[in-house]
N, C-alpha and C positions, 0 to 999 in steps of 0.2 A: 447354577442350582437355584438361586433365589428367584431368578427370572422364570424358570420352569415352574417353581412352586406357586408363584403369583399367577402364572397362566392357568394352571390347573384349578386353583381355588376360585379365581375370578370367573373362569369359563363355567365351572360347576354352579356357582351362585347365579350367574347370568341365565343359565338354562333353567334353573328353578324359578327365578323371578319372571322370566319371559315365557315360561311354559304355556300360560293361557294364550298369549299372542301367537306363539309358535303353533299351537294346536289350531287356532282359527286360520292362520296362514296355510297350514297343511290342508285343511278341509276345503278352503276356497280354491287353492291351487289344484287340488284333485278334481274339483268340479269343473274348473275352467280348462284343464289340460286333458280331460277324459280319463282321469284316474292316476296319472303320473304326478308324483309330488316332487321328487328330487332329481336333479340333473347331476350326473357324475362325470367328471372330466379329469383326465390324467394331466397332472402338473409336475413341474420340476421343483424340487426343494433343496434342502441342505446337501451340500457335496454332490449335487447333480442327480440325486436319487429321485425317482418318480413316486408319486402317491396319487390317490384319488381324492379330488376336492369335491365337496358337496355344496350345492346351491338349490334354492327352490326354482322350479321350472318357470322361466319367464318368457320363453320364445316358443314359436310354433315348432312342431315335431321335425319338420324338414329344414330347419334353419341353416344347417351346414351341408345340405345335399351336394352343393358344388365345391365343397372343401372348406377349410378353416377361414373364418372372417372375424376381424375384430369388431366389437360393438361400436356403433356410432350413435350420436344423439339423434333421436327420432327414428331409430332403426326399424324398418318395416317388418323385420323378422320377429319383433317383440309383440306379445299380446298386450291388450289394454291393461290387464291385471299385472302383467310383467312390468309395464311402464310405471304403474303405481308402486310396485314393490321396489324397483330399482331406484326410483327417485328418493325413496326413504331408506334404501340399502337393506330392506327386509329380506331380499333374496340371499343375502350373505349370512343370515342367522345360522343356517346349518353348519357353517364353518366353525362354530363353537365346538362341534364334535371333532373337527380337524385339530383344534387347539388341544382338546383333551387327549387326543391320540398322540400328540407331539409332532404332527406333520408341519404345523405352523405355530407361530407365536402371536400374541395380540399385536405387538409391534415388531417388525422385522426389517431386514436389510432392503427388501423390496416385496412386491406382491409376487406370489408364485405364478410363473408363466408356463405356457405350453412349449414343448420342445420345438414345434414347428416354427414358432416366432423367435425362440432363443437362437436357433440355427441361423436365422436371417440377421438377427441383431448383432451377433458376435462377428459377423463379416465386416460390419462397419464400426463396431465398438467392442473389441475383444476383451476389454476390461470388465465387461459384464460378468465374466466368470468369477471375478473377485466377490461379487455380491452373493454367490452361492456358498461362500465360506461361512456365512451367517444364516441362521434359519430365516426363511421369509415370514411375512406376517399378514394378518388380516388387514392391517394398515401399515403404511410406511411413510416416511417423510415425503417421498415422491408423490404418493397418492394425495397426501394432505396439501402439499404446496403446488403440485402440478395438475393432478387429477388422472383420470383414465386416459390411456393412449389409444388413438384410433388408427395410427399408422406406425410403421417401424421407425420413421424419423421422430415421431412424437415419443416413442419408447426411449429412443436415444436421448432426447432432451430431458425427459423425466429421470433418466438414469443418473444425470448429474446431481440431482437432489439426493437420490438414494446412496450415491457414493459418499456423501457427507456423513451418513450414518456410520459407515465403516470406520471412519477416522476418530469418532468420538461417541461410542455408544454408552448410555448410562440409564439408570432407572428414572432419573429426573427427566432426561430427554424423552424417554418412552412415555412418561406421564404427560408431558407437554404435547406430544404428538397425538396421544389419545384424546386429550381435551379438545384440541383443534379439530380432530376428526368428528368427535361427538357434536360439536357446535355446527359443523357443516351439515351433518345428518339432520339435526334438529331444525336448522334453518332451511333445509332442502337445497343447499348450495353445493357447488363443486361440479367438476366435469366428470 
């Protein structure tokens, strides 16, 4: 209950504080993408339930015409504006809405993933299902310590960090993860 209360209050305050930046990002994204601002994608959350996750559009419209693909550094599907936003994680700001709705938490067991990739991952790491017993997050220890995964094998490697969260969740650990994530964003570091 305390974690949910903190999520709602902090997400609401963050939306208020960042609203001028969010507005500018919306306008530029609309101009660059021909009017489309938000990218909606089905993700898997708590207890395996699906939800729609929101991001600012950072890729060309036909980015997945050949099927789902994980993002890679220097991805040619990404616009120049998208590259700028992703480096600073601005494309993730619409997920404050997902936090308010209760789809995700600020810090969770893992980042919410697409079913397409979960189906592949559980074939080599069935323990991934354990991560779905805790709400996923905007950030996780795996994202902070390992970064984004570009392959199923990298997802498996990152999962080892996220499994640590299940064994010892706490508000103090959440704060520590958020501070590390904040510094990575400020310094423009991380995969």
